[in-house]
C-alpha positions in Angstrom: -16.0 -137.9 60.3 -16.9 -134.9 57.9 -20.6 -134.8 58.9 -21.2 -132.3 57.0 -24.2 -132.4 54.5 -22.7 -131.8 51.3 -24.7 -131.0 48.9 -25.8 -133.4 46.2 -25.8 -132.5 42.1 -29.2 -131.3 41.7 -28.4 -128.6 45.1 -26.0 -127.0 42.7 -28.0 -127.1 39.4 -30.7 -125.3 41.8 -29.0 -122.4 42.8 -26.3 -122.1 39.3 -30.2 -122.1 37.7 -32.1 -119.9 39.9 -31.8 -115.7 39.9 -30.6 -114.6 43.2 -32.5 -111.6 44.8 -30.4 -108.6 42.6 -31.9 -110.0 39.6 -34.9 -111.0 40.8 -35.7 -107.4 42.0 -34.6 -106.9 38.5 -37.1 -108.8 36.8 -40.1 -107.4 39.3 -38.8 -103.3 38.4 -39.1 -104.3 34.6 -41.9 -106.3 35.0 -43.5 -103.1 37.0 -42.2 -101.2 34.5 -43.9 -102.8 31.3 -47.3 -103.3 33.0 -47.9 -99.3 34.2 -47.1 -97.9 31.1 -49.7 -97.8 27.9 -48.8 -100.2 25.2 -46.8 -102.0 27.0 -43.4 -103.3 26.1 -44.1 -101.5 22.6 -43.2 -98.0 24.4 -41.0 -99.4 26.5 -39.4 -100.5 24.1 -40.2 -97.2 21.9 -38.9 -95.3 24.8 -35.5 -96.8 25.0 -35.1 -96.4 21.2 -35.4 -92.2 21.4 -33.2 -92.1 23.9 -30.4 -93.4 22.5 -31.2 -91.0 19.1 -30.7 -88.0 21.6 -27.5 -89.4 23.8 -26.2 -90.1 19.3 -27.5 -86.3 18.6 -26.3 -84.7 21.6 -22.8 -86.1 21.8 -21.6 -88.3 18.8 -23.2 -87.4 15.5 -25.9 -85.3 14.5 -27.9 -83.9 11.2 -27.9 -80.9 10.0 -29.4 -79.4 6.6 -27.4 -76.7 4.6 -29.7 -73.6 5.3 -28.5 -71.6 2.1 -26.2 -71.8 -0.6 -22.9 -70.4 0.5 -21.4 -73.8 0.2 -22.0 -73.9 -3.5 -21.5 -76.5 -5.3 -20.8 -78.9 -3.0 -23.2 -78.7 -0.2 -26.4 -77.3 -1.2 -29.7 -76.2 -0.3 -31.5 -78.9 1.8 -28.9 -81.1 1.6 -28.4 -82.8 4.4 -25.3 -83.6 6.5 -24.4 -86.1 9.2 -21.8 -83.8 12.0 -19.1 -85.9 13.8 -19.5 -84.5 17.4 -16.7 -86.8 18.2 -13.9 -85.6 15.8 -12.2 -82.8 17.6 -13.5 -84.0 21.3 -10.1 -86.0 21.9 -7.8 -84.3 21.4 -7.9 -83.8 17.3 -8.6 -80.3 16.0 -9.8 -78.8 13.1 -7.4 -78.8 10.3 -7.2 -76.9 6.5 -9.6 -77.5 4.8 -11.8 -79.6 6.7 -15.6 -78.4 6.6 -17.2 -77.8 10.2 -20.5 -76.3 11.2 -19.7 -73.7 14.2 -21.9 -71.5 16.6 -21.8 -68.2 15.7 -23.3 -66.7 18.2 -21.9 -63.4 18.9 -19.1 -64.0 15.5 -21.3 -64.1 13.1 -25.2 -64.4 13.8 -27.3 -66.3 16.3 -27.7 -69.4 14.3 -25.4 -72.1 13.5 -23.2 -72.3 10.1 -21.1 -74.6 8.1 -18.6 -73.6 6.4 -15.0 -74.3 5.3 -11.4 -73.8 7.6 -9.7 -72.3 5.4 -7.1 -71.2 8.2 -5.5 -71.6 12.0 -4.3 -70.9 15.0 -0.4 -69.2 13.3 -1.3 -69.0 10.1 -0.9 -66.2 7.8 -4.3 -66.0 5.2 -3.6 -63.6 1.8 -5.9 -63.1 -0.9 -4.8 -63.0 -3.2 -1.3 -64.3 -5.4 -0.9 -63.2 -8.9 -3.6 -65.8 -9.7 -5.2 -64.8 -7.8 -5.6 -67.7 -5.4 -5.0 -67.9 -1.8 -1.9 -68.1 -0.6 -1.4 -70.1 3.3 1.8 -69.0 4.8 3.2 -68.8 1.8 1.3 -72.0 -0.7 -0.2 -70.7 -3.3 -3.9 -72.7 -1.9 -5.7 -74.8 -5.8 -9.2 -74.4 -4.6 -11.0 -75.3 -8.2 -11.6 -78.4 -7.2 -14.3 -76.9 -5.0 -14.8 -74.0 -5.6 -18.3 -72.8 -6.5 -17.8 -72.3 -10.6 -17.3 -68.7 -12.1 -16.1 -67.3 -8.4 -13.0 -66.2 -7.6 -11.1 -67.0 -4.5 -12.1 -63.9 -3.3 -13.4 -60.5 -4.2 -12.2 -58.9 -1.0 -8.4 -58.6 -0.7 -7.0 -59.8 2.8 -3.3 -60.2 4.8 -4.4 -61.5 8.4 -2.9 -64.2 10.7 -4.7 -66.6 12.4 -4.9 -65.9 16.5 -3.9 -69.1 18.5 -6.9 -71.4 19.3 -8.8 -69.7 16.1 -10.7 -70.4 12.6 -10.3 -68.5 9.1 -13.4 -70.3 7.4 -14.8 -69.6 4.3 -17.7 -70.4 2.6 -17.3 -72.2 -1.0 -19.5 -69.8 -2.5 -17.1 -67.3 -2.1 -19.9 -64.8 -3.7 -22.9 -66.0 -1.8 -20.9 -66.5 1.1 -21.0 -64.5 4.5 -17.9 -65.4 6.2 -13.9 -64.7 7.9 -13.6 -61.7 5.6 -16.9 -59.7 5.9 -16.2 -59.7 9.9 -13.2 -58.2 10.1 -13.6 -55.7 12.5 -16.0 -57.3 14.4 -14.8 -59.2 17.6 -12.7 -61.2 17.2 -11.7 -59.8 14.1 -14.3 -62.6 12.4 -11.6 -65.6 13.8 -14.2 -68.4 15.0 -12.7 -70.4 18.9 -12.1 -73.6 18.2 -14.6 -73.4 21.4 -17.3 -73.2 19.7 -17.0 -75.8 16.4 -19.7 -78.7 17.0 -18.4 -80.7 15.1 -17.0 -81.7 11.4 -18.8 -82.1 8.4 -18.3 -85.7 7.2 -21.0 -87.5 4.9 -24.0 -85.3 3.2 -26.9 -88.3 3.6 -30.3 -86.9 1.3 -30.5 -86.4 -0.8 -29.7 -90.0 -2.0 -29.0 -89.2 -5.5 -26.1 -86.3 -3.7 -25.2 -88.7 -0.8 -21.2 -89.0 -0.9 -18.2 -89.0 2.5 -16.8 -85.2 2.5 -13.1 -85.4 2.3 -10.9 -83.3 2.9 -9.3 -81.6 0.3 -5.1 -82.5 -0.8 -4.4 -79.2 -1.8 -5.0 -77.3 1.8 -2.7 -81.1 3.3 -0.1 -79.4 1.6 -0.2 -76.1 3.7 2.8 -76.0 5.9 2.7 -75.0 9.6 3.4 -71.6 9.6 6.7 -70.0 10.8 7.7 -70.8 14.4 5.1 -73.6 14.7 6.5 -76.9 16.7 5.1 -80.3 15.1 
């Protein structure tokens, strides 16, 4: 005959509902933290929210205020854009036509900049054709949809091949933008290393009447790959 005591239904229920030592320890620690902090639960909640925002800002998205008129008229002075910091983290690379924020230290100046990608590694970028348009890999690019009204594609002629791992960038307000054209003789030849890109500008958040999603112009999507490139 089996003489081992069998747990009753009441025993099972009490074991199920009672937290184990580990659970009690966590609850006790949380309670001690709440008791220790001035303001208790409210202060703890604020600290947790702040920590979440700091992690979000460091690794996921970051607001960026437009400091100059170099990207007008699409991006105006004082506009706040949301920069997607994950856009190029998992093997993706900046594409022609995308608006990026990058660290210009050692290339443009000791600051963050926002420009449009015109050429990527291997691209042959020329200005200008007989109609005054930029050519990328032999294809003329119609920039009229975003170029500042009255501006030409460039008043400075150039003919460059973008090195691998670099980007040729221009502002949309060409007559008021210091960009790759102005640094062709500087270290790096005015080309920004892909590794210095902070992220892609995806949204204008503020002011609310100017809020919009920033998309890649179709004119750049039609540019062919450089000769010798393999897809």
